[in-house]
C-alpha positions as CSV (number, residue, x, y, z in Angstrom):
1,X,0.0,0.0,0.0
2,X,1.3,3.4,-0.9
3,X,1.4,5.6,2.2
4,X,-1.0,8.5,1.8
5,X,0.8,11.4,3.3
6,X,1.7,15.1,3.2
7,X,5.3,16.3,3.2
8,X,6.6,19.8,4.0
9,X,8.6,21.2,1.0
10,X,11.1,22.8,3.5
11,X,11.7,19.5,5.2
12,X,12.0,17.7,1.9
13,X,14.5,20.2,0.6
14,X,16.6,19.9,3.8
15,X,16.5,16.1,3.6
16,X,17.6,16.1,0.0
17,X,20.4,18.6,0.8
18,X,21.6,16.4,3.6
19,X,21.4,13.3,1.3
20,X,23.5,15.2,-1.3
21,X,26.3,15.5,1.4
22,X,26.4,11.7,1.7
23,X,26.6,11.0,-2.0
24,X,29.0,11.7,-4.8
25,X,29.2,11.3,-8.5
26,X,26.1,10.8,-10.6
27,X,23.8,10.4,-7.5
28,X,24.9,13.7,-6.1
29,X,24.5,15.3,-9.5
30,X,21.0,14.1,-9.8
31,X,20.0,15.3,-6.3
32,X,21.6,18.7,-7.0
33,X,19.8,19.0,-10.3
34,X,16.5,18.2,-8.5
35,X,17.3,20.9,-5.9
36,X,18.2,23.4,-8.7
37,X,21.8,23.8,-7.5
38,X,24.9,23.9,-9.6
39,X,27.1,22.5,-6.9
40,X,27.2,21.2,-3.3
41,X,28.3,24.7,-2.0
42,X,25.1,26.2,-3.5
43,X,23.0,23.5,-1.8
44,X,24.7,24.2,1.5
45,X,24.2,27.9,1.2
46,X,20.5,27.5,0.3
47,X,19.8,24.9,3.0
48,X,21.5,27.3,5.5
49,X,19.3,30.2,4.3
50,X,16.2,28.1,4.5
51,X,17.0,27.1,8.1
52,X,17.8,30.6,9.2
53,X,14.7,32.2,7.6
54,X,12.4,29.6,9.4
55,X,14.2,29.6,12.8
56,X,12.9,32.3,15.2
57,X,13.0,32.1,19.0
58,X,13.0,35.7,20.2
59,X,10.8,35.4,23.2
60,X,7.7,36.7,21.3
61,X,7.7,34.2,18.4
62,X,8.9,30.7,18.3
63,X,9.2,29.0,14.9
64,X,11.5,26.0,14.8
65,X,11.9,23.5,12.0
66,X,10.9,20.0,13.1
67,X,9.5,16.8,11.9
68,X,6.0,15.4,12.6
69,X,3.8,12.5,11.6
70,X,0.1,13.0,11.3
71,X,-2.0,9.8,11.1
72,X,-5.4,9.3,9.7
73,X,-7.8,7.6,12.2
74,X,-8.6,5.1,9.5
75,X,-5.0,3.9,9.2
76,X,-3.8,1.1,11.5
77,X,-0.4,1.7,13.2
78,X,1.6,0.3,16.0
79,X,2.6,2.8,18.6
80,X,6.2,2.3,19.8
């Protein structure tokens, strides 16, 4: 069964940028192309900018990047 879910574009970008760090050659090139980056330095710079623009914790506003899983009540799962 294909998992019916929703994914944050920001989290997906960050995950792919991290994956690019762990690959090389053709695999890295494909990931960088998907991200629209010419090289790994561009991916690093954009991931850093994405993180910084979304991270605010100034006492008035708190906005932190994080992961979450939202489950449909009709989907069976095992709580761990």
